[in-house]
Residue, then its C-alpha position, 0 to 999 in steps of 0.5 A: w232371940n233370933t227366930p224368924i216371924h211369918v206374919d199371916a196377913a189374911s185381912g190385915g194386910f190390906i187395912a194396917p198399911f192404910i188407916y194404922t201407918d203408924l204400926e209397924w207390922d211388916f218388913r219394917l220389923p228385921l225378924v218379919k221374913s214372910i208376909n201372905v195376904s189374901g187378895h179375895k179379901y180386902g184385897l177386893v178381888y173374887a176367890g180366890v187368890g192370895w200370895a206370900v211375899w219372903r224379904s229375900k231370897e235367901d229367907l226362902p226355904e230350900e225345902l219349898i223349892f221344886h225343880i221341873n223341867y218339862l218345859g224344855s230346861d230345869q225351872p224353880t218354883f215355889t208356887l202351888n202347880f195346879s191347873r186354874g185360870s190366871s183371872q183373879i191374879i189380872a183382876q188383882y193388878y187391875q185394882f191396884i192399877r185402878l184405886g192404888f194407894e189412896g182409893y184402897k184408904n178410902i174404902i178401908e176408912n169408909c169400912m170402918e166408918n160403917a162399922r162403927a154406924l152398925s155397932e152405935g145403932l145396934g147399942k141404941t137398941g138396949r140389948f146387945k153386948i158389942i163385943s169386937k173392939d173399934n180398932g183392927v179388921p172392920l167387923v162387929a161382934f155382938a152378944l144378947n145382954d139378956t138371954s132368958r127369953y131367946t138366943v143369937f140363934d134364933i135372931s140369926e135364924s129369924l133374920r134369914r126371911f129379910g135375906w139376912i145371913v148372920p152368923a151366929y156361933t159359941m167362943p170357943p172352949d173355955a169361953e163356950h158360955l158366949a155366944v155371938l152374932r158377927v158382922v164382917i164389913r165389905e166395900d159393898f156394905s154400905r151405910s144405908l144397909a147398915e141401918r136398914l140391918v139395924s132396922h131389921i134386927r128391931e124388929v126380929l126382936a119385936d117378934l122374939d119378944t112375944l115368944p113365951g120365956r125360956a130358962d136361962g140354964d135351958v138357952k144355954k144347953e141350947a146354945l152348946q147343943m147347936s155348936e157341938d152337933i154344928a161340929v159333929y156334922w162337919r166330922r161327919l162331912a170330913d169323914r164321908k169325903k175321905t178315901s182309901g189312898v187307893c187310885 
């Protein structure tokens, strides 16, 4: 097999190099020909900036290259050509210079520690099953152990009164019976914020415990219905954005 590989390292590209140094996923693998990274995720820059890197010029497909000459001479390019500011590129360069390898390493390690702290805090409530793993991207995905009285969607809605926007959703087909909450840990999500979130979740659980219970089948049906309603909403929104293609 000699199949060239493109690595989508949108988030992991700013995680693996700093805490999983023995993991070979990049150009150390001879078949990896290109890698893309999102700077506005763990690159710590405002949205949106990202880039793709090829192993060599020979690995860049000719089909991606187009030629412009409106500046007076032929200039081959493969970037996205449209009018936009360069502030994100400058900000990314600034972060590279300011933080360096050790700076990014410290930040990612701290994110992972805060993710573990949040996971442990949720586990101590005895009400959740942690779905995510300790390694990988610093996030915590968790599901209710008991859905006979309320769902993760109820928890997500109730957390809004404290200012938390925590997404709740069902898993893809063949696992849609499982609904989870997910928290992605960023640089500014401190240990104290993790502890505060757990405290607010405990308050929400206490409030929801006072509500009358529902049949488990009704809860699952409601979760699936909500997932379907969200999908229908986005399809309708996309349809409204469509045009007939006439300029």
